[in-house]
N, C-alpha and C positions, 0 to 999 in steps of 0.2 A: 450755455451749451455752444460748443464749437460747430461751425458750419463747414464740415470737412468731408461731405459725401463726394466720392470720386467713382463714377460709374464706368464700366467697360464701354468701349466704343462699338464692339460687335460681338454677337454670339455666333459660334461656329458649331454645327452639329456634325459630329464625327461618327461614321458607322462603326459599331463594335458588335460583339456577340450579344444578341438579344435586342438590339435597337440602336439608338443614337446617344453618344456621350456629349454632354454640354461642355464646351470650352469657350472661355471669354477672353478676348484680347483687350487689354488695357492700353490705350494710347495708339499712336499710328504704327503701321507695319514698317518693316524695312531695317530696323536696328537689330542688333544681336539678340536672339530670342532667349528667354528664360522661362522655365516651366515652374509654376507655383502649385504645390500640393497641400491642401488644407488638412485640418485635424479630423478627429473621429466623428463628430456630429456637426461639422461645419460646412462651409460652401466657399465658392469663389469670392464672395463678398467680404470674407475675412481679410482679404489682401488689399483693400482700398488704399490705405495710407502707404503701405510699403510699395504698392504698384506705382503710385505717383512719384515716390522717391527713386524707384528704379528707372522710370522714364527720364527723369531729370539727369540721370547718370548715363544716358545713352543706350538703354536697353528696351526691348519690347516684351512686356510680361504677358504670358498666356496662363490663365488660371482655370483649372478644371473644376467641375463638380464631379467628384468621384462617384462611381457606381453606387446607387442607393441614396444619394443626397441631392438636394436642390433640384435643378432641372434635369438631373440624371436619376431621379428617384424612381422612375418607372422601370429602370433596367433590372432584370431578374438576377438571381444567383447564377453562377457562383460568385461569392465575394472573396475577400482575402488577398494577400500580397500578390500571388501569381496572377489572379484575375486583373488586379489593378495595373500590374506591370504590362500585361498584354494590352490593356486599354491605352496606357500611356504610349506604348510603342506604336499603336494604331494612330494616336494623335500626331506623333512626330512624322509618321509616314504620310498622313493626310495633309499636314501642313508643309511637307517637303523639306524637313530638316533632318540631316543625317545625325545630328546630335544637338543637345540643348544643355545649357546650365540648368541646375535643378535646385530649388529651395523647398524644403518640406518642413511643415510645422507639426509637432506632436506625433500623432499616428501617421500623418503624411510624411514625416521624416523617416519612419520605418519603411514606408513605401519607396522613398527615395533611395535608401540603402539597398532594398531588394532590387530596384531597377539597376543600380550600379553593379550588384552582384550577378544579376542574370544577363545584363546587356551592357557591359562596361564601355563598349565603344560608342554607345549612344548618349553617355553622360559627359558633359564638359567639366564643369566644376560643381561641387555639391556643398550646400549649406544646410545644416540641421538646426532647427529652432526647437529647443526643449523636447527633443525626442530622437529616436534613431539608434540610441545606445541601449542595448537590452540588458536587463537584470535577470539572473536565473530565479526561478521560483524558490521561495524559502522552503526549507525542508518541512515536509508534512502538510504543505499548503497546496490546494488544487487550483487549477485555472478557474474553475467555477467560483471558488471562494474569492479569488482576486477580482473577478468580474463583478461580483455582487458588491464588494467593498468600494472599488474604484468607480464603477459606472452606475451604481445604484441611483444617484440623483439624475443622471442622464436618462436612464430607462424610465424613471418616473415622469420626466418631462415629455418624453416621446409618447407616453401612454395618455397624457393629459389632453384635454380640449380647452380651447380658449374662445371667448365670445367675440373678441375683436382684436385688431392690431394693438390698440392701446393696452388691453389686458395682457397681451404677450410681452409688450415692452415693460410693463410694470413688473411682470414675473422676473425678467432679466435684471432690471434695475436693482432689485432687492438682493441679488447675489453678491457674496463677499468680494468677488473679484472686481466689482465695479464701485467699490466704496469711495474711490477718489473722484468719481464723476462719470458723466455720460456725454455722448456726442451724437451729432446727426448721422455720422457714419455707422454708429451702433444701431440707431433707428433703422437705417437701411439694411443692416445686417440681419436683424431679427425679423423685419417685415418680409424680406426675401424668403426667409425660411418658413414662414407661416403660409399654409395652404388650406384651401377649402372655402366654404361660404359661412359667414356669420349667421348664427351664433355658435356654430360647431366648426372650429378651425384647429388644425394640428400642425406639428412640425413636419417638414417634408421628408425627414430622415426615416429610413426603413430600419426598425430596431434589429432586424435580422442581420443587416450588414454591420452594425455596430458590434454585435455579439461575435460574429464570425471573424471580423477584422482584428478585434482585440485578442481573441483566443489564439489566432494564428501568429500574432506578434510574439507570443511565447513559444508556440510550436516551431516557428522558423528560427529558433535560437542559433542553430549551427550556421545557416546561411548568413545571418546577421554578423555573427562573430568572425567567420572566415572573411567576409567582405571587408570588415573594418580592420582586421589584422593584416590584410594584403593590399592596403591602399597604396596607390602609386603617387599620390600627391596629398598635400595637406587639405583637410576638410574643416571648415569653420563650424563650430558649435556655439550657438547663442543660447545661453541658459537663463531661465527666469529665476530670480532670487527667492521667490515665494512659491507656495504650493498651489494646487488647483482651486482650493477654496480660500485663497489668500492667507493660508497658514504660514508660520515662520519657517517650517521645514520645507525646503525646495524639493521638487520632484527628483532632481539630480544633485544631491549633496556634494560639495567640493571634495571631501575625502574619497568618494567613490570615483570621481572623474580624474583625480590626480594619482591614484594608485597605479602601480606598474603592471598588474595583471588583470 
């Protein structure tokens, strides 16, 4: 097991609609800021390894817990892209940054694209990690059907209870995505997500925010498409070669990414 835990230096509570949004600064302040936006059921702790690398390259990472997750789990609806964009603009204002570079992972990449579309002057450079490029719904398929297929395992986890941190770690270790190994940074990642008192502990993630955010990723198709079509600079897309359950078919197959339309 690798000893690669890399914890944030400070937690910052940013006033937003309904309460405080949790923002975590990794490393010392003063360098060029970069905003890190996690995936659909994730948290700031997903960025431990990347944050360390960004600091080594002269950047200061600020990782949010999006509304409904982690230390922001107490925040109420509304969820969805517009609400997240408003929260992130509040973060920039509170921190005193007129703009920030943005890195978004999975659903967080869609939020990054929405941020660029709604407030382009606030985004320096944009990096998308396995997300942010929208597919239209297949003919005859509803959003509800897609949610059940794609997020069924996630909803099952969010509804489950766990008797201890060890039990929650064991749940995650058995997932196909981690077949090649585990690390202490992943211990930290899953421990941070687990809330409550043994023997009844649950994920911090509000299932309602997962449902609303995912459905809006499809409903905001026009904003997503127009933003990506009208880019003023190159955007880096980092693509996973395998799917969500470690299957051979990637979430973004190369033929789709390389087509002209």
